[in-house]
DOGU-47063 format. One line per 5 residues: their letters; for each residue y, z, x of N, C-alpha, C, O. Coordinates in steps of 0.001 Angstrom, whole numbers, m for minus. Atoms other than C-alpha are relative to their C-alpha. Layout:
<atoms>
A	Y:Z:X:Y:Z:X:Y:Z:X:Y:Z:X; ... .
</atoms>
This chain:
<atoms>
MAGSD	1132:m913:101:m51418:m51657:m35845:439:1206:m787:1515:1750:m536; m355:m1154:816:m51421:m48872:m38384:m929:1147:310:m2145:958:338; 815:m1174:m194:m52626:m45353:m37644:32:843:m1244:1091:957:m1862; 8:m857:1167:m53698:m43056:m40457:m656:1326:342:m1047:1751:1429; 578:m1216:m354:m54952:m39916:m41095:m1253:m242:830:m1914:711:1244 .
YVRGD	190:m1392:222:m61529:m32899:m31930:609:464:1250:667:1668:1499; m474:591:m1215:m59951:m30968:m27887:m145:1051:1047:483:2100:906; 88:m917:m1115:m60912:m29172:m24742:m75:m821:1260:m729:m1863:1294; m65:767:m1225:m60238:m30284:m21196:m1365:m277:601:m1575:m1329:1204; 1300:184:m613:m63844:m29800:m20143:m838:m1050:m720:m1976:m1309:m329 .
LLNLV	717:1051:710:m64840:m32510:m22630:286:m1372:587:m361:m2349:209; m455:1304:m448:m63148:m35276:m20685:m1129:m821:602:m1239:m2015:322; 1090:736:m616:m66212:m36211:m18641:m962:m535:m1046:m1441:m1663:m934; 869:438:1086:m68328:m36377:m21793:603:m1205:m697:m99:m2174:m987; m678:1077:716:m65750:m38606:m23476:m59:m1291:793:m347:m2350:235 .
VLMCY	17:1194:m823:m65556:m41015:m20562:m1399:m608:43:m1553:m1829:m7; 1366:502:2:m69333:m41274:m20429:m330:m721:m1292:m1025:m1737:m1287; 302:600:1291:m69465:m42068:m24113:588:m1397:m120:62:m2225:m863; m625:1314:100:m67183:m45050:m23623:m868:m1093:596:m730:m2265:244; 810:1012:m671:m69748:m46777:m21461:m1465:66:m412:m2306:m634:151 .
GLVGS	1365:m113:484:m72877:m45768:m23326:m252:1427:m439:284:2359:162; 226:m1335:525:m74149:m42817:m25310:m747:864:1000:m1744:432:1579; 684:m931:m880:m75104:m39812:m23229:m1171:601:m737:m1264:493:m1960; 1184:m566:627:m78362:m38008:m23850:320:1215:m850:1349:1866:m666; m183:m1146:870:m78746:m35350:m26498:m1360:490:m462:m2309:m288:m563 .
NSDFF	1256:m540:509:m81453:m33013:m27752:m81:m94:m1517:m1016:429:m2123; m6:149:1453:m80558:m33917:m31334:m392:m1416:m392:81:m2391:192; 399:1314:504:m82221:m36747:m33229:1143:m695:m729:1059:m1889:m1014; m1100:560:786:m78905:m37261:m35049:1131:m531:859:2016:m1223:357; m1095:417:m874:m76694:m37891:m32014:47:m1524:82:m973:m2177:305 .
GRELF	m176:1438:m90:m75272:m41410:m32026:m366:m760:m1251:m311:m1990:m1261; 404:671:1223:m76419:m42134:m35568:1086:165:m1065:1749:1199:m1142; m1072:0:995:m74096:m42995:m38434:m447:729:m1255:m778:119:m2271; 500:m845:1086:m75043:m40087:m40675:1058:949:m541:761:1777:m1402; m996:m1018:310:m71760:m38227:m41035:1277:m569:m608:2341:37:m480 .
GVKTP	m1158:551:681:m69409:m40491:m42979:1179:m176:937:1032:m713:2035; m1211:160:m814:m65840:m40372:m41662:8:912:1218:902:807:2058; 103:m866:m1179:m66916:m37699:m39152:m900:m623:1069:m1204:16:2076; 764:724:m1011:m69002:m40292:m37293:973:m596:1011:1834:m1384:622; m936:549:m988:m67196:m41092:m34010:m71:m1519:62:m1139:m2108:m105 .
YLWSR	m43:1451:m172:m66084:m44689:m33535:m1005:m455:1058:m1679:m1473:899; 803:416:m1142:m67978:m44786:m30255:m1492:53:m279:m2286:m451:516; 1404:47:389:m71269:m44177:m32039:m314:m1310:m703:m1477:m1702:m800; 188:1217:775:m70760:m47369:m33999:138:m1252:850:m647:m2191:709; m244:1169:m842:m69386:m49809:m31426:316:456:1417:1037:1433:1621 .
QSSDV	m267:m310:m1394:m69344:m49755:m27649:1112:m912:531:1381:m1968:m42; m1135:742:m539:m66464:m50999:m25498:m403:m1388:486:442:m2280:562; 456:1298:m491:m68590:m53883:m24193:m287:m990:m1127:m528:m2171:m880; 310:849:1148:m69158:m55231:m27706:1257:m749:m437:1862:m421:m1458; m1250:709:241:m66261:m57705:m27598:m243:m1511:29:m897:m2026:936 .
TDLTS	69:1461:68:m66043:m61373:m28631:1415:m553:m22:2263:m51:m761; m1326:614:m28:m63034:m63567:m27825:230:m788:m1283:m487:m1746:m1572; m272:632:1280:m61529:m64576:m31152:1316:m781:m7:1786:m1197:m1066; m1278:691:m61:m58350:m66245:m29936:m109:m1417:m551:809:m1904:m1211; 219:1332:561:m59792:m69647:m30779:m1444:m130:m460:m2359:382:184 .
VQYNG	1327:210:562:m62761:m70674:m32919:m126:m1445:m453:873:m2098:m752; 271:1347:466:m64371:m73957:m33888:m308:14:m1496:m1139:797:m1957; 223:73:1442:m64224:m74888:m37583:104:m1449:m454:1144:m2086:m284; 39:1391:471:m65240:m78248:m39087:409:m993:1087:1123:m1963:833; m273:920:m1094:m65027:m79891:m35699:1368:145:624:1709:m601:1543 .
QTCRA	m1331:m208:m542:m61530:m78588:m35013:105:1368:661:m630:2297:324; m246:m1278:m658:m60258:m75839:m32754:1134:718:m712:2255:213:m777; m1017:m808:687:m58402:m73134:m34686:466:1108:947:m355:1806:1543; m567:m992:m917:m56070:m70878:m32686:688:1110:m780:1459:842:m1702; m617:m1144:669:m55043:m67381:m33765:1489:31:273:1915:m129:1416 .
VYVDG	m1455:m108:m159:m51303:m67037:m34372:509:1354:m487:1684:1673:m306; m414:m1297:549:m51246:m63593:m36019:m1225:899:m137:m2297:435:m526; 1087:m965:182:m53406:m60469:m36026:591:1303:m502:1636:1750:m30; m431:m1278:571:m53063:m57288:m38057:m1204:925:m30:m2316:476:m309; 1107:m963:9:m55180:m54140:m37820:383:1272:m717:1489:1785:m548 .
LYRHG	m192:m1279:678:m55521:m51084:m40013:m1091:938:482:m2272:683:243; 959:m908:m612:m57200:m48160:m38247:183:1427:m520:1301:1903:m720; m45:m1435:266:m58096:m44647:m39241:251:703:1340:m55:160:2401; m248:m761:m1222:m57045:m41986:m36741:m1302:256:753:m2386:127:184; 1177:m319:m799:m59418:m41053:m33928:m577:1349:m367:m42:2053:m1223 .
ARYPL	685:m1266:289:m61774:m38083:m33933:971:1172:155:1723:1248:1127; m938:m1124:17:m59897:m34896:m34750:m747:1327:m93:m1951:1375:m347; 528:m1331:274:m60421:m31173:m34904:m194:162:m1510:445:m540:m2294; 140:m270:1442:m61629:m29827:m38264:1325:460:m603:2191:991:92; m1153:m526:713:m59013:m29058:m40889:m39:1523:26:m1095:2112:254 .
LKQIN	m57:m1459:m20:m57850:m25435:m41074:m947:603:m1036:m1618:1598:m761; 891:m542:1027:m59743:m24890:m44324:m1457:m130:416:m2278:713:54; 1369:158:m488:m62903:m26215:m42669:m321:1049:1059:m1410:1623:1056; 199:m1024:m1026:m62477:m23889:m39677:m190:1362:m642:m1066:2124:m233; 112:m1285:688:m61966:m20928:m42011:m1339:135:m715:m1949:1204:m700 .
RMNEL	1281:m33:702:m65042:m21839:m44051:m1164:157:977:m2151:823:663; 1023:m189:m1030:m67121:m22100:m40864:m97:1473:393:m1191:2025:512; m23:m1420:m378:m66045:m18584:m39895:m536:877:m1125:m1258:1842:m873; 483:m769:1149:m66716:m17268:m43400:m1522:m96:m124:m2191:901:m395; 1451:183:71:m70226:m18743:m43398:m686:782:1112:m1727:1400:888 .
HRLLS	592:m740:m1121:m70931:m17246:m39977:m30:1500:m285:m1025:2170:m11; m33:m1424:336:m69825:m13795:m41154:m1030:334:m1075:m1696:1367:m1006; 956:m214:1082:m71938:m14120:m44297:m1430:37:530:m2200:936:190; 1368:71:m504:m75085:m15123:m42440:m291:1087:1028:m1401:1617:1081; 214:m1015:m1042:m74592:m12691:m39557:m306:1369:m590:m901:2215:78 .
GGNGI	245:m1294:637:m74741:m9807:m42029:m1327:92:m720:m1635:1129:m1307; 1264:19:721:m78126:m10795:m43441:m1181:348:878:m1039:538:2085; 1233:m295:m720:m81703:m10070:m42458:m815:m1280:195:m774:m2187:m636; 856:1149:m251:m84108:m12558:m40912:738:m1264:363:200:m2359:203; m801:1166:m351:m81336:m14860:m39708:m370:m490:1391:m643:316:2281 .
DPSVV	265:582:m1305:m81984:m17221:m36822:1007:552:1008:2206:525:735; m917:m580:m1004:m80507:m15588:m33647:1105:m964:440:2210:m528:763; m1021:953:m432:m78666:m18799:m32760:1190:m18:m948:2303:m348:m538; m1088:m99:966:m76611:m18363:m35942:826:1254:279:2056:1208:296; m685:m1270:m244:m75778:m14739:m35206:860:m80:1262:1972:446:1292 .
DWVNA	m692:62:m1288:m74740:m15538:m31618:1035:m1120:80:1743:m1245:1079; m898:1163:m27:m72722:m18625:m32552:1466:424:105:1889:1400:m514; m1437:m208:m129:m69054:m18740:m31526:702:m1299:m387:389:m2360:155; m717:1180:471:m66702:m21140:m33305:966:m481:1084:1926:209:1427; m854:561:m1058:m65149:m23367:m30634:1232:m689:m556:2102:m1105:210 .
FKADK	m1120:698:624:m62702:m24886:m33140:1049:1019:m428:831:1788:m1363; m1025:m1008:208:m59498:m22859:m33092:1067:m479:m980:1359:m1670:m1085; m961:312:1062:m56905:m22691:m35839:1213:m758:518:1758:m1603:m193; m1214:648:m502:m54041:m23812:m33591:m213:m1475:335:749:m2198:595; 305:1409:m241:m55805:m27143:m33021:m425:m710:m1283:m803:m1880:m1241 .
AAQLS	485:566:1258:m56659:m27736:m36687:611:m1365:m283:1827:m1540:m209; m387:1353:429:m56519:m31421:m37724:651:m838:1102:1065:m1968:845; m638:748:m1078:m55131:m32474:m34320:m980:m981:639:m2193:m770:611; 817:973:m716:m56394:m35492:m32395:m625:675:1218:32:1444:1920; 715:m615:m1110:m59010:m34499:m29825:m27:m917:1215:432:m2057:1148 .
ALGQQ	182:840:m1179:m59758:m35758:m26322:m913:m1174:m323:m691:m2290:146; 887:1074:441:m62578:m37750:m27885:773:m1020:m824:611:m2225:m631; m798:892:824:m60170:m39189:m30448:977:m819:820:1194:m1997:537; m913:720:m879:m57688:m40113:m27736:m718:m1156:687:m213:m2278:727; 738:1032:m709:m60332:m42016:m25796:m487:m1087:m951:m524:m2263:m591 .
EMVVL	412:988:1000:m61602:m43695:m28957:1107:m1011:m266:864:m2216:m317; m1109:898:312:m58173:m45100:m29702:357:m890:1185:747:m2043:996; m210:836:m1181:m57734:m46306:m26117:m1005:m1150:1:m644:m2301:242; 1049:1020:5:m61053:m48151:m26394:241:m1029:m1111:46:m2226:m902; m287:931:1096:m60103:m49646:m29775:1163:m922:352:1140:m2111:32 .
GERLG	m1116:830:m442:m56809:m50846:m28323:m446:m1033:1022:m5:m2182:990; 521:931:m1001:m58657:m52395:m25388:m834:m1092:m652:m777:m2251:m241; 820:989:708:m61083:m54109:m27761:883:m1067:m659:619:m2263:m532; m881:961:654:m58276:m55698:m29773:691:m887:1038:803:m2100:863; m659:761:m1045:m56465:m56714:m26607:m916:m1028:638:m476:m2131:964 .
SRFQS	956:929:m598:m59610:m58323:m25190:m307:m1158:m938:m515:m2286:m490; 331:1045:968:m60276:m60252:m28383:1148:m995:m199:912:m2164:m503; m1152:877:235:m56748:m61663:m28646:973:74:1173:2187:155:990; m824:m241:m1183:m55508:m61378:m25091:1112:m1038:178:2262:m672:421; m1027:1030:m228:m53695:m64722:m24802:1092:60:m1058:2266:m137:m743 .
LLSSE	m990:m105:1076:m51979:m64289:m28182:916:1191:216:2139:1049:197; m789:m1224:m95:m50854:m60706:m27668:812:57:1293:1900:633:1319; m733:6:m1266:m49829:m61247:m24049:1281:m815:m109:2289:m497:523; m1177:868:144:m47423:m63978:m25106:943:448:m1109:2042:m86:m1253; m817:m446:1140:m46101:m62100:m28136:304:1490:80:428:2156:m948 .
KDRIN	m196:m1447:m164:m45479:m58633:m26671:1243:502:m732:1253:1625:m1237; m1248:m426:626:m41957:m58515:m28089:m96:62:m1520:798:598:m2175; 140:36:1452:m43263:m59030:m31627:m1073:952:m499:m1399:946:m1686; 1026:m964:405:m45924:m56287:m31634:678:1207:m637:1643:1743:m93; m541:m1164:707:m45211:m53495:m34126:m1102:1004:m289:m2255:627:m499 .
FYSSA	931:m1071:311:m46890:m50140:m34736:554:823:m1165:1742:1144:m1211; m370:m816:1159:m46847:m48171:m37989:m967:1179:m108:m2136:1074:263; 834:m1190:134:m48148:m44694:m38737:517:855:m1148:1680:767:m1540; m455:m1039:919:m48062:m41978:m41328:649:1105:829:701:1009:2055; m699:m1072:m711:m46224:m38765:m40439:m947:1036:596:m500:1962:1273 .
KDRAK	965:m959:m537:m49434:m36911:m39549:m56:m110:1526:m56:m1210:2080; 36:3:m1462:m49574:m35864:m35888:m1201:m778:531:m1074:m1531:1496; 1200:688:m477:m53142:m37150:m35508:145:m1514:m114:m421:m2265:680; m229:1432:193:m51994:m40537:m36821:976:m533:1045:738:m1578:1650; m987:430:m994:m48940:m40783:m34575:m610:m18:1404:m372:m942:2182 .
DSATY	654:m54:m1313:m50990:m39721:m31547:m1010:m1136:148:m1159:m1705:1229; 968:1102:m47:m53659:m42284:m32441:702:m1316:319:197:m2117:1106; m764:1218:m277:m51030:m45044:m32453:417:m60:1468:399:m1129:2078; m423:m55:m1400:m49817:m43904:m29023:m1144:m376:934:m959:m1165:1860; 1134:279:m880:m53281:m43993:m27453:m547:m1407:m223:m1030:m2034:720 .
FQKGL	388:1379:261:m54148:m47283:m29168:895:m946:798:425:m1911:1399; m977:818:m737:m50994:m48752:m27641:m301:19:1497:m149:m994:2180; 363:m109:m1417:m52084:m47476:m24227:m1178:m917:315:m1161:m1633:1316; 1160:851:m228:m55454:m49222:m24545:342:m1470:m92:m154:m2280:692; m418:1391:149:m53843:m52433:m25742:732:m474:1255:506:m1583:1739 .
GNTIG	m729:346:m1213:m51512:m52405:m22763:m915:m210:1193:m629:m1034:2062; 952:146:m1105:m54485:m52014:m20418:m565:m1412:89:m852:m1904:1181; 662:1309:6:m55870:m55385:m21486:974:m1179:m5:598:m2282:392; m936:1133:m1:m52727:m57489:m21928:955:67:1198:1896:m717:1315; m676:m2:m1289:m51377:m56447:m18551:1410:535:21:2223:100:837 .
TNLSI	m1348:m565:m18:m48305:m54398:m19403:m30:1411:m554:m882:1738:m1379; m109:m1349:544:m47308:m50805:m20058:875:m42:m1246:2102:m81:m1157; m741:83:1245:m46334:m50921:m23704:702:1314:m309:160:2393:m69; m757:m1176:435:m43693:m48532:m24970:761:m377:m1264:1990:m437:m1282; m566:480:1257:m43123:m49637:m28530:145:1165:m972:m853:1826:m1261 .
PTTID	m176:m1089:963:m41618:m47102:m30978:m879:m218:m1232:m998:m1336:m1734; 851:74:1184:m43954:m46318:m33867:835:281:m1244:1502:1312:m1329; m723:m176:1263:m42434:m46764:m37323:m809:908:m922:m1980:643:m1191; 680:m926:918:m43296:m43863:m39645:219:m498:m1425:1355:m611:m1886; m81:492:1374:m44085:m45146:m43128:m1106:659:m820:m2183:93:m1008 .
TLMLR	995:m764:749:m45900:m42533:m45174:m280:m623:m1358:m1409:m557:m1844; 206:630:1308:m45380:m44388:m48460:m1025:m1121:102:m1860:m1278:m789; 914:1112:m160:m47265:m47396:m47127:m1394:449:413:m2386:m141:m16; 1275:m364:m603:m50023:m45535:m45276:m653:1239:m595:m1851:1446:m404; 583:m1138:727:m50512:m42338:m47308:552:5:m1423:1069:1010:m1911 .
FYDSC	m571:211:1329:m49516:m43690:m50701:m529:979:m1038:159:1303:m2006; 618:m916:958:m51892:m41326:m52488:693:1358:m35:595:2066:m1037; m666:m1302:m37:m49845:m38291:m51430:1106:116:m1046:1301:1178:m1638; m1170:m64:874:m46850:m39207:m53573:m224:m635:m1366:714:m774:m2150; 293:641:1288:m48609:m40866:m56513:m427:1071:m999:m1552:1568:m935 .
KLYNK	269:m1083:952:m48414:m38356:m59385:m1168:m327:m928:m1992:537:m1230; 1077:374:911:m50724:m40316:m61673:m1356:112:689:m2319:612:108; 1254:m87:m757:m53397:m40586:m58989:m424:1454:177:m1589:1794:m36; 329:m1411:m202:m53217:m36870:m58226:m403:675:m1304:m1233:1584:m1306; 390:m528:1304:m53429:m36107:m61936:m1444:m370:m319:m2207:453:m824 .
IMDNE	1373:450:226:m56612:m38163:m62184:m968:772:885:m2036:1178:427; 879:m719:m917:m58093:m36463:m59106:m165:1463:m397:m1176:2081:m64; 78:m1396:442:m57364:m33047:m60649:m783:154:m1305:m1040:1272:m1749; 749:m23:1264:m59267:m33977:m63819:m1488:212:295:m2084:m553:1052; 1410:m315:m259:m62756:m32428:m63851:m926:m1152:m373:m1978:m1321:243 .
KTFEE	861:1095:450:m64167:m35463:m65669:m118:m1105:1051:m1084:m1869:1049; 24:1037:m1028:m63329:m37686:m62697:m1238:108:872:m1779:m903:1321; 1118:m222:m921:m66134:m36130:m60665:m1265:465:m720:m2103:1143:m125; 1180:m403:759:m68721:m35618:m63408:m1298:m486:644:m2253:279:777; 1222:555:m592:m71275:m37923:m61778:m307:676:1343:m1466:928:1670 .
YDKFL	172:m696:m1282:m70719:m36268:m58398:m564:1402:m230:m1490:1825:462; 465:m1350:295:m71188:m32802:m59892:m1445:1:m497:m2216:906:m179; 1381:101:490:m74374:m33920:m61660:m969:m205:1162:m2067:351:1175; 869:240:m1154:m75793:m35168:m58375:m187:1279:816:m1274:1537:1332; 91:m1242:m776:m75017:m31857:m56671:m983:994:m609:m1563:1813:104 .
TGPEM	937:m917:664:m77126:m30015:m59267:m1324:m690:m336:m2181:m96:m989; 1216:753:272:m79837:m32690:m59439:m1120:369:950:m920:1167:1866; 1190:m365:m781:m83336:m32532:m57918:125:m317:1483:m368:448:2312; m94:373:m1408:m82465:m34336:m54667:803:1026:802:371:1470:1866; m828:m952:m732:m79652:m31985:m53660:m569:1412:m92:m458:2186:859 .
TNVVT	648:m1312:120:m81466:m28924:m54985:m1078:159:1054:m1240:1235:1631; 1045:m26:m1022:m84326:m29813:m52659:597:182:1391:33:891:2224; m681:m148:m1292:m81912:m30119:m49726:420:1455:214:183:2017:1283; m454:m1386:m103:m80424:m26675:m50410:m1185:925:265:m1089:1846:1076; 1205:m805:m208:m83935:m25191:m50623:m506:m150:1432:m880:834:2070 .
NVNNA	461:243:m1374:m84911:m26817:m47317:849:750:1015:320:1362:1943; m896:m661:m951:m81856:m25453:m45528:m138:1512:m97:m115:2208:918; 239:m1438:172:m82376:m21995:m47019:m1240:438:755:m1228:1461:1441; 1244:m339:m683:m85920:m21984:m45704:158:m46:1512:m441:756:2229; m187:155:m1437:m84757:m23136:m42263:878:1096:583:581:1632:1651 .
VLRGH	m950:m983:m522:m81839:m20720:m41861:m411:1424:m331:m360:2313:519; 247:m1353:489:m82904:m17736:m43927:m1480:349:m92:m1845:1431:m550; 1438:m245:m40:m86673:m18074:m43537:m546:431:m1348:m1277:1416:m1453; 576:m243:1312:m87427:m18156:m47235:901:684:m991:584:721:m2180; m940:m626:933:m84452:m16290:m48705:872:m1093:m624:1374:m1969:80 .
FNLTF	m720:1069:699:m82687:m18398:m51327:1386:496:m430:1590:894:m1577; m1338:m507:282:m79025:m17429:m51103:1104:m1032:206:2210:m860:m306; m1033:975:m291:m77168:m20494:m49873:242:m941:m1180:m650:m1190:m1991; m365:985:1012:m75339:m22932:m52138:239:m1343:684:178:m1439:1909; m304:1297:m598:m74523:m26610:m51650:1226:88:888:1262:m536:1948 .
EHVKI	m1209:m121:m815:m71073:m25632:m50360:m322:571:1373:262:150:2371; 419:m549:m1295:m72745:m23549:m47631:m704:m1070:826:m455:m1201:2024; 726:1068:m693:m75049:m26447:m46749:968:m1048:525:785:m1574:1623; m995:983:m419:m72058:m28781:m46584:733:481:1249:1048:m323:2127; m667:m552:m1181:m70383:m26452:m44064:m914:m108:1219:m461:m432:2317 .
IQQIC	967:135:m1092:m73549:m26423:m41953:m23:m1443:496:m63:m1691:1701; m18:1414:m364:m73529:m30228:m42029:1274:m342:780:1232:m1130:1724; m1262:267:m688:m69875:m30251:m40953:m8:570:1416:462:m82:2348; 91:m576:m1345:m70506:m27888:m38024:m870:m884:877:m526:m1171:2024; 906:901:m716:m73411:m30103:m36979:737:m1257:442:637:m1666:1598 .
AFELA	m699:1256:m291:m71232:m33230:m37168:1064:192:1074:1110:m573:2038; m1079:m213:m960:m68232:m31811:m35286:m542:390:1377:m56:m103:2395; 518:m437:m1293:m70298:m30102:m32577:m738:m1130:719:m651:m1239:1942; 660:1143:m638:m72412:m33204:m31952:1034:m935:622:851:m1422:1738; m1035:905:m500:m69261:m35288:m31555:718:595:1209:1044:m117:2159 .
FFNTS	m758:m649:m1065:m67542:m32730:m29324:m859:338:1213:m487:74:2356; 768:m645:m1060:m70330:m31155:m27333:m1355:m638:262:m2085:m204:1152; 1243:717:m248:m73275:m33555:m27605:m1226:748:m520:m2341:234:m436; 1122:m788:489:m75431:m30826:m29144:490:1030:m1009:1657:1421:m984; m349:m1032:974:m75477:m28326:m32011:m1260:639:m546:m2130:m53:m1074 .
DWCSY	1155:m718:557:m77999:m25650:m32990:m53:m136:m1514:m1131:m96:m2107; m43:70:1452:m76845:m26017:m36584:m708:m1249:m527:m1182:m1262:m1663; 667:1230:439:m78291:m29530:m36737:m1493:217:m221:m2121:m532:m970; 1443:m240:124:m81803:m28054:m36436:m391:471:m1397:m1574:473:m1741; 297:m458:1359:m81508:m26727:m40001:23:m1150:m1004:m197:m942:m2197 .
LSLAD	m85:1168:868:m81135:m30253:m41391:m1010:m1048:446:m1194:m1267:1644; 888:1114:m314:m83683:m33060:m41587:754:m1306:m218:1839:m1320:m799; m609:1307:220:m82905:m36764:m41556:134:m276:m1488:1162:m777:m1943; m43:215:1455:m83773:m36928:m45259:1105:830:m641:1787:361:m1553; m1062:m857:540:m81424:m33993:m45962:1368:m625:253:2208:m676:m646 .
LEVID	m1294:584:m349:m78539:m35676:m44133:285:m1257:m813:1430:m1501:m1194; m197:1214:790:m79070:m38930:m45999:407:331:m1426:1230:m368:m2017; m386:m419:1356:m78850:m37112:m49340:1433:508:m15:2199:172:m917; m1369:m518:m88:m75677:m35277:m48272:985:m1140:194:2064:m1139:m399; m865:1156:m233:m74192:m38544:m47018:174:m815:m1274:1261:m1322:m1551 .
YAGDI	m85:740:1263:m75000:m40222:m50323:939:710:m973:1713:69:m1684; m910:m769:853:m73230:m37414:m52170:1451:m269:407:2329:m400:m446; m1341:314:m468:m70200:m38078:m49993:453:m1385:m421:1632:m1600:m703; m332:1351:457:m70355:m41760:m50913:426:4:m1462:1366:m693:m1845; m356:m107:1418:m70268:m40860:m54608:1410:552:m139:2219:22:m902 .
QSNKE	m1319:m622:60:m67247:m38629:m54073:1080:m973:468:2131:m1078:m164; m984:944:m521:m65430:m41258:m51982:241:m1145:m971:1363:m1635:m1093; m147:1078:974:m66094:m43910:m54617:907:419:m1142:1705:m379:m1634; m867:m499:1076:m64440:m41736:m57260:1441:128:473:2376:m78:m300; m1348:m223:m529:m61477:m41044:m54986:721:m1301:354:1939:m1398:201 .
GGYRH	m679:1191:m479:m60824:m44535:m53682:m637:m1313:m381:m255:m2359:144; 692:1225:388:m63122:m47045:m55358:680:m734:m1137:1884:m592:m1354; m547:879:1038:m62679:m49448:m58258:39:641:m1383:399:m11:m2364; 85:m638:1312:m63090:m46906:m61031:1363:96:m685:1451:m30:m1906; m1325:m228:567:m59342:m46360:m61511:956:m1115:417:1044:m1444:1600 .
EITAQ	m944:1072:m278:m56738:m49120:m61760:1119:463:926:1634:m317:1727; m1090:m524:m814:m54159:m46863:m60132:m335:m59:1489:568:m121:2323; 404:60:m1406:m56208:m46962:m56892:476:m1286:647:939:m1283:1788; m469:1287:m520:m55378:m50650:m56466:1524:m83:m25:2140:m590:913; m1447:106:160:m51807:m50341:m57723:749:733:1106:1715:202:1654 .
MSCPL	m762:m788:m954:m50724:m47621:m55333:m183:m487:1437:567:m86:2326; 175:565:m1334:m52091:m49549:m52327:755:m1320:165:689:m1947:1223; m740:1269:m57:m49879:m52560:m53153:1046:m55:1116:1169:m1102:1752; m985:89:m1102:m47089:m51643:m50662:m632:m384:1332:m46:m1152:2095; 679:345:m1248:m49583:m51850:m47795:m419:m1462:2:m163:m2183:966 .
LKHVL	431:1390:86:m51079:m55143:m48963:1201:m947:39:1145:m1999:675; m1217:823:19:m47583:m56540:m49620:553:m156:1410:950:m1250:1811; m521:40:m1365:m46484:m55648:m46102:m809:m973:860:m238:m1790:1583; 865:862:m806:m49482:m57392:m44518:224:m1466:m362:368:m2312:522; m157:1382:437:m49071:m60543:m46621:1380:m564:362:1500:m1736:719 .
QQMDK	m1342:459:m362:m45323:m60737:m45988:72:m353:1491:684:m1354:1864; 3:289:m1436:m45872:m60565:m42224:m753:m1295:287:m336:m2092:1126; 759:1232:m173:m48488:m63291:m42462:824:m1216:m431:825:m2241:251; m834:1108:497:m46129:m65499:m44523:1072:m377:1017:1351:m1557:1230; m1043:276:m987:m43415:m65140:m41892:m546:m811:1169:93:m1750:1643 .
VVTAQ	599:706:m1135:m45746:m66281:m39134:m377:m1421:m388:m125:m2361:366; 401:1340:457:m47134:m69205:m41167:1226:m904:m147:1191:m2075:231; m1236:774:175:m43593:m70332:m42038:569:m431:1352:990:m1573:1532; m519:313:m1334:m42505:m70139:m38413:m826:m1070:675:m276:m1935:1356; 876:1012:m600:m45516:m72181:m37313:230:m1360:m625:183:m2382:59 .
SDR	m199:1261:722:m44836:m74814:m39975:1303:m662:390:1419:m1887:342; m1304:530:m356:m41233:m75196:m38838:42:m578:1411:1017:m1224:1797; m2:472:m1406:m42239:m76013:m35267:m221:m1503:62:m252:m2078:1151 .
</atoms>
């Protein structure tokens, strides 16, 4: 299992409830996949959504799983430090204006700098549930191969912690307390960090031309106008970057606290446009546009295929 790239004690009850079904919320956006990578795992799949995949029927024959590999993003985390700072900057900017919604003025940022980018209680529980799901799907295989289970992670704390909690969940379902050291392999799991050519391409303004055009196009301009009208009651001072911060506060607070006043300044149509903009940006960063994107991910693919070859060879020799 590979881990890659939010937390308050009083959230624990909320987190546990979410594992067995979404709790109620006064937001129409709660539980909906509208926030890209900031959408909690538990909004997408519930712990009861499990199918046994250890054996399947194919062409009249029973096929039995002999190997399983999983690549997982880290669990829900606190905002990055730059995101926390931008939230505070936006709050100061709006609090100094006239005609601002009182809920904005009275808002207190619950995301503290010392927790920036760290795995949250929600993220911990998400990874436990994901580990339990994998264990339930391949229980007989993994129970008999405990000595051959390996965990890999990047050097990020949120990634290492995610691997630890995933391992805990896996152990819950295969009937043992796993204590397997996690191998840190940043080259394999965060290959983009050390790829100079990739970073050079990402620093080129032309790479994001289509994204920038969309941000100044009619759809996004309309979104910015809508949010200005909602927050500033007709004053047109916010930019797309401000709107993006509002969307981020909405996303993080919904995931953490089940509610967010900031979400009231966004409509479903607005969120869909913002999400689409994020898709454009992600496609430029990790899609098929650049050959280097595939090349630098080769170590990860090579590792997976080599492990599969070893298992197939061992099975053939039996």
